[in-house]
C-alpha positions, 0 to 999 in steps of 0.5 A: 226564251219566252215572254209572259204577260199580265192583262192590265198592268198586272203582266199576263203570264208571258215572256220566253227567250226562250222566256217564258214570262210575260210583260204586260198585255194589259187589262186595257181593252174592253171585252169584245162583243162576240158569240165565242165564250172565252172563259171557261172558269174561275177559281182561287186565284186562277181563271181559264180561257179557251182560244180558237185556231184561226186558219185551221179550216183553211190548212190542206189534209196533209198540213192538218195531219201534220199539226194533229201529230205534233200536237199528239207528240207534245201530250205524249210528253205531258207526264214528264213536266209533272215528275220534273217539278216535283218528285211526288207530283205523279203519285198524288195527281194519281191519288187526287184524280182517283178521288175526284172520279170515284167519291160518291158522297156528299159534294156540297159540303165546304170540305169537297168544295175545297177538295175540288179547288185543290185539285183544280189548282194542282192541275193548273200548275202541273203539280203542288206547287203555285205555277208563278210563285213557286210556293207550295199550294196549301189545301183548305181541308184537313189531313183528316178529310183526306184520309176519309176520301182515300178510304171512301174511294179505296185510294192509296196515297201514303208516307212522304206523298200524303205528308207533304201536302200539309206539312212544311217540307218543300214549301219551295219549288224554286229557290233563287234567293241570296244566302241559301243553297239554292239547289237544296231549298228547291223542291224541283225535281232536277237533282237528287235530295242530297245534291248541293249547290257547290256540288253541282258547280263542281260538277259542271266545272269538269263536264263536257262543254262541246267543241270550241266555239260551240258549247252544249247546253250542259245538263239541259236534258238529265237529272243529277243524282248520287249513285255508289257515292259518285255524282252522276247525270241520269239523261232523259232519252229513249231507254233512259229516264222518261224513256216510256213517255219519250218513246211516245213522243217519238212515234207521233214525231215519226208520224209527223216526219212523213207529212212534213211540208218540205225536205228541210222541215223532214230533216229537222224532225229527224233531228229532233228524234235522233236527239230524244233517241240518244240524248246527245246534246250535240245533236240537240244543237244540230237540230236547234241550227236546223230549226232556227234556220228552217223558215219554210212552210206554214206549220212549226213547233216548239218541243223539247226540254228548253226553258231553265227558269225552274232550275235554280242553277239554270241548267236544265230545261223543262219539257214543253210544247207548242204547235203553230200555225203562221198568221200570214197578215200579222207575220208580214206586218211585224217582219219589218223589225226583223229586216231592221234589226241591224239599225236597232243594234247600231243605234243602241245605247250599249257600249261599242265592243257590246254591239253585234257587227251582224245581227243574223237571222232574227225572224218574227212572226205572229202565229196562232197556237194550234195546241200546247203542252208541258210547261206551256200549258195551262199557263202559256207564254205569249212571245217566244224566242229561241233556240237559247244557246248563245252561239247558235243565236250569234252564228244562225240567228233565232225564231221570234214568235207572237202568239196572236190568238193567245193575245186575242183570247187575254184581251177579249176576256179582259176588262178596264177595271183596274186600269181605272183604279191604279192610273194616275189620271184620265190622260193615262187611261186614255193613252192606255185605251188607245195605245195600250194593246199596240204597245204590248205587241211591240214591246213584245216583238222588241223584246224578243226580236231585238232584245234578245238577240242584241249585245255580245259576250266578251270573248273568253267570258262564260255563259251567263248561267256560268258567271251570274248564276242565279241571276242570269234569268232575270238579268237576261229578261230585264235587259230585253225589256229595256231594249224594248223600252228604249225603242218604244218611244222613237220616231224610227217606229213611225218611220217604219210604219208600225205606229201612227204616233210614236210619243203617244204610244211611247207614253202609254208603254212607259205608263203601263210598265212603270205602273205594273212594275211598282204597283199592280204586279203586287196583286200576285204575290202574298203580303210579306213575301219578296218578289221572287219570280224572275220576270216580276223581279225584272220588272221591278228592278227596272222600274225601281232602278229608273224611279230611284235615278230620276228622283232628283229631276222628279222624273217618276213622281210618287203621289199620294191621293185619297189614301192611294199611291200612284206613280206619275211620269213627268218627263218621259224624254228623261225616263227614256235616257234612264232606260238607256243608261241602265240597258247599257249597264245591264248588258255590260254585266252580261258581257263581262259576266260581273256576278257582284253588279248583277246581285247588287242590282237584283237584290237592291232593286228587284227583291223587297217590297215596301209593304205598306204600299203592298197591303194598300194594293191588295186592299184596293184590289179586293174590288175586282173578281177577276183572277190575276193569273189566266190560263188555257184549255186547249182545243181538241183535235179529233181525226175523222176516219174512213172505212179503212182507217184513214184519216179524211180530216181533222176536226177542231172541238172546244172543251166544255170545262177544265176538269174533263180535259185534265181527266181526259189527259190523264187517261190518254197520256199517262206514260210514266208511273208514279 
């Protein structure tokens, strides 16, 4: 799973359990003085940053080749995420890029500037729907202007692919709202346009589930369509759907296998290749077991159809790739959590029946990203815990990583303005500045290493995507958040040598979480909208629940001062107890598959927004110029060749701007036809 965070009480964009969202890496740290230029561009509500690949020059040539080949494999599948996100995305992207590179008219007009911004927003989101809100991106130019540009550049974009840019069709990429047909109401290209929610559930009630006790992730790598009146899966594999891009991925994986660091790593890559060639989900599980248990070597990777957040039913995985280089110093420091995973499980406030007797193979490392693609780029997680299949996690363990150089870039490109605006008092500001960054790192680690690995499902209860349905993802992220929150104010952290003052760290963590969950994350949505993104929903239902349950004892006080709203924590110890109570209930819901309780929790606390507070928060935010969402351009790995064409070195170059990288990707990695 992925963890996405926002800097400053905004949450960065993080969590991945494959959590792909985020808990906040806050805006608390002032930008550090450095010669490296982190900020590349800013437009609309987006900011583009650079990251450095620390440790790359210290790798051997063989290791550099492995990183290069794996990075190329990741980029080879770039078109897949575009097509997964929406059926017309590739056609629209091709037309927009042709206009962008061919138009020779006046580029100083407001219309052209609006067009440029629209193109960059579409690039950032891998399609015409916002990467976070899932709303269709509305252009600030007219259909007539686009028609003019198409004519001037001899570019074709017709019928529905043209109309949908401006009309009210397919307005939501993923719609998980209560009371609608979630499949029919979602524009994501995982299902045929005529497939309904009920038909998906009916299909998977009888679909292949895998061996007893080892269920496969049914539907993970296919599109569900109706052909000749029958519902069937079109599998993503070599020779199948997305086959031309997958063949290119396999080509680079084969080269990577030849320079693997050890035999286990080579075998793991071989299983990934077999999976791409066959589309067999049992092979995918065999690969995931090998990947999770292969902890040797300095290089690792994520590649495949993994996170299911973009599927309203939680079956299909979005394509993504993250190439990783071990950060040796930080990994040693954080390994202490993995070594003590059983203590955290034993002492968690869960029902005894829901605790694991043996927490297996939880590994946590800080890594430096060397390249990202698909659903991990440009918007990237800061933490990842994989694999997602519950039986593999329970029997073989999982890998949790913190993306160190990504977090570094967020921190070094930030500022403390929003913190001072939304924090209740100077004490809260001082705690955040002193302990906020460490609190975020530890929350990410606890969320990924302990949170996602914790707890077990009762025997006979199905997987959360079957029992909790459209609430499965936000419930899992909230559950992992809660376990992290519970332990962030525990003397055990100081006993383990991870903090110098567990109470101050805990206060900073609780202040930041409540501030973000109830206030600052609202700057990311439009006035009048509900909260819909799974991680934002989970942060709100967690924060709103503990606020309500603590009203009688004034645990968290809502304060109005000079026309501004603040939330001040009066009793941190009691708040910790409330986090523990909610954690116990969240685990019970997952363990027992209690859909009604999940629905009551999420709909009752996580979705609706106080409109007066929302308007106030947006007004207060108008003074800040930094965008609420950040993403990254990728460093470019350039092979150095000798006269015979052999690679003698790999150099790292930083891209000058966002648009050049996007156009270069379009030239070099377009393997699917619109």
